[in-house]
Legacy VTK file of the C-alpha trace (Angstrom):
# vtk DataFile Version 3.0
C-alpha trace
ASCII
DATASET POLYDATA
POINTS 160 float
51.905 10.926 76.278
53.294 14.355 75.515
57.046 14.479 75.079
59.387 17.233 73.952
60.051 16.886 70.246
61.503 19.987 68.726
58.114 21.364 67.811
59.473 24.745 68.846
61.386 24.741 65.569
58.047 24.646 63.774
56.985 27.918 65.346
58.718 30.488 63.208
58.743 33.998 64.613
56.852 36.370 62.359
57.228 40.029 63.073
55.069 42.660 61.400
56.888 44.498 58.640
56.348 48.148 57.808
53.626 48.873 55.257
56.273 50.504 53.078
58.101 47.160 52.692
57.485 45.987 49.088
57.770 42.296 50.025
55.197 42.754 52.796
52.793 44.421 50.359
53.170 41.601 47.824
52.751 38.965 50.535
49.601 40.631 51.848
48.049 40.801 48.385
48.924 37.168 47.681
47.388 35.984 50.944
44.207 37.986 50.318
43.901 36.492 46.832
44.492 32.964 48.116
41.960 33.327 50.938
39.381 34.577 48.432
39.902 31.293 46.566
39.674 28.950 49.568
43.429 28.565 49.997
45.183 29.491 53.229
48.763 30.690 53.301
51.275 30.640 56.141
54.181 33.050 55.912
57.798 32.115 56.545
57.247 28.392 56.975
60.436 26.443 57.707
60.774 23.385 55.460
62.505 20.125 56.420
65.570 21.086 54.362
66.041 24.262 56.407
64.752 26.607 53.705
62.014 29.043 54.626
59.077 29.379 52.235
57.770 32.940 51.981
54.193 31.638 51.751
53.267 27.969 52.078
49.686 27.372 50.973
47.231 24.592 51.638
44.038 24.150 49.640
40.833 22.466 50.768
41.875 19.513 48.571
45.156 19.206 50.471
47.256 20.586 47.622
50.413 22.373 48.704
51.728 25.446 46.921
54.748 27.558 47.709
54.881 31.214 46.743
58.305 32.853 46.676
57.996 36.639 46.938
60.463 38.742 44.956
60.393 42.459 45.668
62.870 43.523 42.983
64.938 42.188 40.083
68.003 42.302 42.345
66.189 40.203 44.954
65.377 37.647 42.248
68.853 37.602 40.670
70.705 37.173 43.961
68.505 34.410 45.406
69.085 31.017 43.807
67.382 28.889 46.470
63.996 28.566 44.808
64.688 25.116 43.351
65.143 23.829 46.913
61.414 24.438 47.459
60.163 22.282 44.585
60.296 18.968 46.451
57.907 20.380 49.084
54.979 21.505 46.942
52.535 20.489 44.256
52.717 23.971 42.718
55.439 26.621 42.815
54.899 30.322 42.114
56.879 33.512 42.163
54.941 36.574 43.310
56.100 39.982 42.124
54.925 43.589 42.018
53.126 44.911 38.910
56.232 46.770 37.702
58.553 43.740 38.017
60.082 42.604 34.673
58.164 39.340 34.273
60.536 37.963 31.636
63.046 37.264 34.446
60.797 34.573 35.936
61.546 31.063 34.582
58.830 29.768 32.244
58.443 26.555 34.246
57.299 28.484 37.330
53.909 29.929 38.087
53.688 33.714 38.255
51.517 35.887 40.479
51.419 39.673 40.227
50.386 41.338 43.470
50.119 44.590 45.341
49.029 45.203 48.927
45.340 44.756 48.101
45.163 41.698 45.891
46.804 39.546 43.278
46.275 37.773 40.002
47.766 34.591 38.584
49.455 35.592 35.341
50.852 32.123 34.619
49.622 28.929 36.241
52.168 26.669 37.888
52.728 23.217 36.462
51.525 20.473 38.802
54.196 18.237 40.306
52.316 16.072 42.824
53.976 15.422 46.167
54.491 11.819 47.263
51.772 10.816 49.748
54.187 10.302 52.654
55.789 13.730 52.204
52.340 15.373 51.902
51.251 13.767 55.189
54.376 14.883 57.063
54.219 18.384 55.600
50.521 18.783 56.385
51.144 17.705 59.993
54.031 20.178 60.321
51.831 22.967 58.930
49.104 22.142 61.463
51.585 22.136 64.350
53.148 25.410 63.235
49.731 27.036 62.853
48.683 25.919 66.329
51.937 27.195 67.789
51.526 30.578 66.135
47.922 30.845 67.271
48.979 29.981 70.816
51.521 32.822 70.747
48.749 35.233 69.767
46.246 33.937 72.311
48.693 33.617 75.208
51.768 35.762 74.533
53.052 35.375 78.095
53.402 31.606 77.547
54.589 31.729 73.952
57.631 29.717 72.980
LINES 1 161
160 0 1 2 3 4 5 6 7 8 9 10 11 12 13 14 15 16 17 18 19 20 21 22 23 24 25 26 27 28 29 30 31 32 33 34 35 36 37 38 39 40 41 42 43 44 45 46 47 48 49 50 51 52 53 54 55 56 57 58 59 60 61 62 63 64 65 66 67 68 69 70 71 72 73 74 75 76 77 78 79 80 81 82 83 84 85 86 87 88 89 90 91 92 93 94 95 96 97 98 99 100 101 102 103 104 105 106 107 108 109 110 111 112 113 114 115 116 117 118 119 120 121 122 123 124 125 126 127 128 129 130 131 132 133 134 135 136 137 138 139 140 141 142 143 144 145 146 147 148 149 150 151 152 153 154 155 156 157 158 159
């Protein structure tokens, strides 16, 4: 039986950003890099705690990574929410532009340097495996969100 559940909350609106937007360029490069390595990333995924991950990634092994994009030192210094993401991923990374002062990024976090065309992992994230129950719920929510977003593309007149 199909019943209303609040799945609409899983379908986060994603609007195209201008190419001149530094965060959009970093995000694009990160997603290209991930896809080249068999990892798919979903932008602006809403977590159960209400936080929105810039890029939530799922590997073929079922590993979950979150990439927090920082477009400038000011963006990094004024956003203190990143620790709220840790309980929802196996790996946590910051992604920054090549000219970003990397010493600002905490040593315990992974670091990706990206531009609009690709990315490179400068520092690997430390693994912090998710509990099995949380992984299952999160993976299901990712699947539902992905299907909802695809539906909006395929049938915009019926989109939520």
